[in-house]
N, C-alpha and C positions, 0 to 999 in steps of 0.2 A: 504493500500500500504506500509506504514512504517513497519507494522508487517511482510509483505512478504519480504521486504528488510532485516530486521533483521534476519529472518529465513535463507535467502540465505547466509548472512554473517556468521552466526553461522555454517551453513553446511560447508562452505569453510574453516573456521578455524578448524573445527573438522577433515577435510581431511588433512590439511597441517601441523597442529601442531605435530602430531606423526612423520611425515616425517622430520620435522625440528629437533625434539628431537633426532631422529635416527642419523641425520647428526652430531649433537653435541656429541652424545655418541660414534660414530664410531671412531674418533681419539683417544679418551681415551682408548677404548678397544685395539686398535693397540699398543699404548704406553705401556699399562699394560702387554700385551702379550709378547712384545719384551723385556721389562725389566725383566720379569720373566724368559724367555728363556736364556737371557744373563747371569743372575745370577746363575740359577740352573743347566744349561747345560754346564758351562765353563769347567768342568773336564771330560766331556764325552770322553771315550777312543776309541781305534781302534776297529772297528766292534761292536760298541755299539750305541743304540738309546736312546735319552732322551725325555721324555714327557715335552715339553716346555710350553704349555698352553692348557687349556680346550677348546673344548671337542673333544674326539676321541674314537674309539673302536678298539681293537686289537684282532686278532685271532692268537693263538699260534700254533707252529708246534705240530703235534700229540705226538712227542717224548719229548717235552719240559716239564720239571718238575718245580713246584713252580714258574710258570710264573705270574708275577704281573706287569701290565702296565696300571694303573688306575688313578694315581694322578700326579699332576704337580711335576716334579723333579724325578719321577721314571726313572731308567736306566736299560735296559736289553740288552743282547747280541742279535745282529740282526739275528744270526743263529736260535734263538728260535721263530722268528716272521714268521708267514705265510702271514699275511696281516695286513695293517693298513688303517683305514678310518677316516680321519679328518673331522670335521664339518665345514661348512661355517660359516661366521659371523652371529651371532644371537644377535642383539642389545638388545632385551628385556631380554635375559638371560645373557648378558655380556660374551659371549663365542666366541672364534675364535681359531680353532685348529692350533697348531704349534708343529712340531717335528724336532729335530736336530739329524742327524746321521753322524758318522765318519767311513768311510769304507776303507778297505785295497785295494779293487779292485785288479788290477794286479801289485800293488807296491810290491817290494821285501820285504821279511821278515827282511832284514838287515836295513830297514828304518822304525822302529816302531813308531817314532815320526812324521812321515809324513803320512797324511791321506787325503782322498777325503771327502770334506764336502758336505753333503746333507741337504738342508733346505727346509722343506715342510710347506706350510701355506695355510689355507683356505680349500676349498672343494677339497680334494685330496684323492685318493684311490690308494694304491700301494700294489702289490702282488709279493712276492718273487717267481721268476721263476727258481731258482737254486735248483735242486733236488739232493738227496744224491747219486743217480746213474748217475749224469751228467758226460758226457765224455769231457766237455769243461774245466775242472779244474777251474771253476769259484769259487770265494770266495762268502760268503753270500751277497745277494742282488746285486751282480755284473750283474745279469740278472733279469729284473723285468717287470711287466705289470703296466702301469700307466694310470690313468684317472683323469682329473681335471675339476673343474668348469671353465666356460669361461665368460669373461666380467662380473664378479660378484662383482666388487669392490663397496662398499657402500659409500665411501667418498674419497677425494683426498689423504688422508693419508694412505688409505688401498690399497694394491695391489690386482689385480685380482688373483685368486688362481693359484698356480703353485709350481714348484720345482726348486730351485737353486742348481746347482752342480758346485763345484770349486775344481780345482786341487791345490796341495800345491806348494809353491814357488820352482822354479828350476826343476820342473817335466814337461816335454814337452808332455808326452803321457800317458794317462790313458784310458783304454778301458772298455766299458759297452755294454750291449745289452738291448735296451729299446723297448718294444712292438715288438720284433722280428727283430729290426734293430741294426746293429753293429755301435757304435759311438766311435770314438777315439778323445780325446781332450786334450789340454794343455791350460786351460782357465777357464772362468766363463760362464756358459751356463744356460739359463732358458728353462725349459720344460713345455709345456702345452699340454693336449691331450683330445680330445672330441670323445667319441665313435661314430662311423659312421660319423666321420668328419675328422679332421686333427690332427696329432701331430705336434706341432710347436716347432722348435728348434731355439732359438735366442741366438747368441753368443755376449755377452756383452763386452768381451775383450779376446784377444788371438785368437784362432781358434779351430774349430772342423771339423771332417770329418765324413760323413755318408756313409756307405757301403751298396749299394742297387743294386740288379740285377747285381752283379759283377762289378759295377761301383762306383768309389769314387767321392763323391760330397762334395766340400768344403763349409763350413759355417764360413767365416771369421768375425771378429768383425765388427758390423754395419749391419749384414745381418741376415736373418732368412730363414728357410727351412720348408715348409709345406709337411708333409708326410701323405697321406691318410691312415686311419685305419678303420677296420670294427667294428662290434658290440662286437666282442671278443677282441678288442684292438690289433689286429694283423695288421701289416703294409702291404700295397700292394707293394710287392717288384718289381712289373713290372711297377709301375708308373714312369713317367718321372719327375725327381726332378730338380728344377731350383731355386737357391738362389735368394733372393730379399732383398732390404733394409727393415729393420724393421721400425715400427712406434714408436717414443718415447712415445706417449700418452698411448701406451699399456704397457709401462714399468714403469709407475708411482707408487711410494710408495713401491718399492721393498725393503725388509728388509736386505739391504746389510751390515748393521753394525754387523749382527750376523755371517758373514763369517770370515774365518781365515785371508784372505788378503783383505785389503781395496782397492777398485777399483773405477774408474770413468767409467760410462757407455759410450762406444764408440758412437760417433755420427753416424747416419745412413750414409751409403755410398751414394754418389750422383750418378746421371745418368752417369756422366763422369767416376767416380770411377768404376761403374759396367761395363762400356764398356772396361775399362782397365783390369778389372778382367777377362772378357770374352776373351779379346785378349791374355792374358797370358795363359789361359787355352787352347786356340787353338794352340798356338805356343809351349806349353810345358815349359814355363818359370816359375820360382818360384813365388808363390803368397804371398811372405813375404819379409821382409828386407827393404822395402821402404814405406814411407807414401803414402796412408792411410792404408796400409796393416800391419799386425802385425810383430813383430820381429820374425826372423826364429828360435830363441830360444824357442818360444812359439808355435811351429808348430810340430805336430807329424811327425817324420822323415819318418817312413815307408809309411804313407799315402801320404806324399809329393812326395816321389820317385815314387809311383804308379801313382799319378796324372800327374806328369811331363812326365813319360814314355808313358802314354796313349796319352797325348797331342802330344808328338813328333811322335808317331806312326801314329796318324791321319794326321799330317803334312807331314810325309814321303809319305803316300798314296796320298795326294793331289799333292805333288810336283813330285811324281814318281822318287824319289831318296832316298838314305839311309844315315842317319847320322852315322858317325864313332862311334863305340862302345866306351863307357866310362869305367872307372875302375870298376872291379867286375861284368861287364855285360857279358852275353854269347856272343861268337863270332857269326858272320853272318852265316845264314844257307847256306848249300852247293848249294841250288837251287836259291839263291838270284842273280838276274841278273841286278837289277837296279844299276845305277852308284852312287858313293858317292856324297852327296849334295855339298861338298866343291870342287868338280872337275867341277861343272857346272859354266857357266858364272854368276858372282855375281849378276848382275841385274835381274836374273831370280828368286832369292830367296827373301822372305819377311824379312830375318834376315841376320845379318853379323856374320861371324866366328871370333873368337879371332885371333888377328894378331900373326905372328910368334914371337919367343922369342926375335929376334933382332928388332921387331917392337912393342914396348910395348903399343902403343896407336892406336886407330882407327883414320882414317883421320878426320879432323875437319868437313868436309862436310858430314860425314856419319851419317845419321839420323835413320837408321834402328836399331831395337833392336838386341842384340846378339843372335845368334842361341842357342837353349837350351843346357845347360850343366847340366847333372844330378849329384847330389851329390853321393858319394859312398853309396852303399847299407848299411843300418844299420847293426851293428853286431847282 
């Protein structure tokens, strides 16, 4: 019996010791990888990619000459990259793929020092979808296909695989196309994508907007959006997309220190916050400027205008009245027969119009929100 007990104990130890060793090695691998990327990729320039840590494989564009992206510290122009595939963490081999890219995206040439930071880590595969004959005037890697590992963190210090994208300070709108979906953002966003699953867009600070089926869907800080994608990593553009609070446990260990701007991850929006977000979407009010929503300086203006206009149009249909046009908007159509909303009895509206110039404030007993006022169309 004692021999049987000893054999059982030995078997259990043989099973658990490698796992324990892996747990102890995992934090060291993460620290080594991030230190290497921090030191060797600090001088990465616009539209360049830096090999931050082993291991990965790169496929060059057919026209690329003298392409070398094989060792830590190698830097290449992103225009020469067809695809990159980073390896997930391998504790036995002490490897964990990390790549840093700085992209121009749609930033003007007059701002060479400002770049969008792309940080890829773990099991990530990215393919450049910008072709030489593209009619979209995209810069290299402004459109790409993305696949990542899901829930593959091996210790608390290691994040699950993904791609962090961050816009530079003072830039409220940068546009990308990811897996066939147009994304505009002025923020820090985490992308993860599983083939025949979902592409998850989590906004850590600021805001992002997803353009799907001719509808603009906001993803403000503290929320995420799940976009169904197929085996070819193409999004289902007819899917109904609804933002939801993200889970902090899925954001553990993110290598934020390698980003250009230091940020704190926004707390997930509460149920009450989500109800307020939904109310603002319905009434066409801005989803920025007040806590818990981001500053309007960090919100893509074009997307915000589209979102507010769509909300107001839905409200007009429900109320059977028309809001007066705002600056830079087209006049009412000649066949419009509905009355103006501000000529109806006030108690029939779910919102309050701004008072006249000689009445600078709403009455103290007015508890309704202001009726939507659109900002001027962006230049």
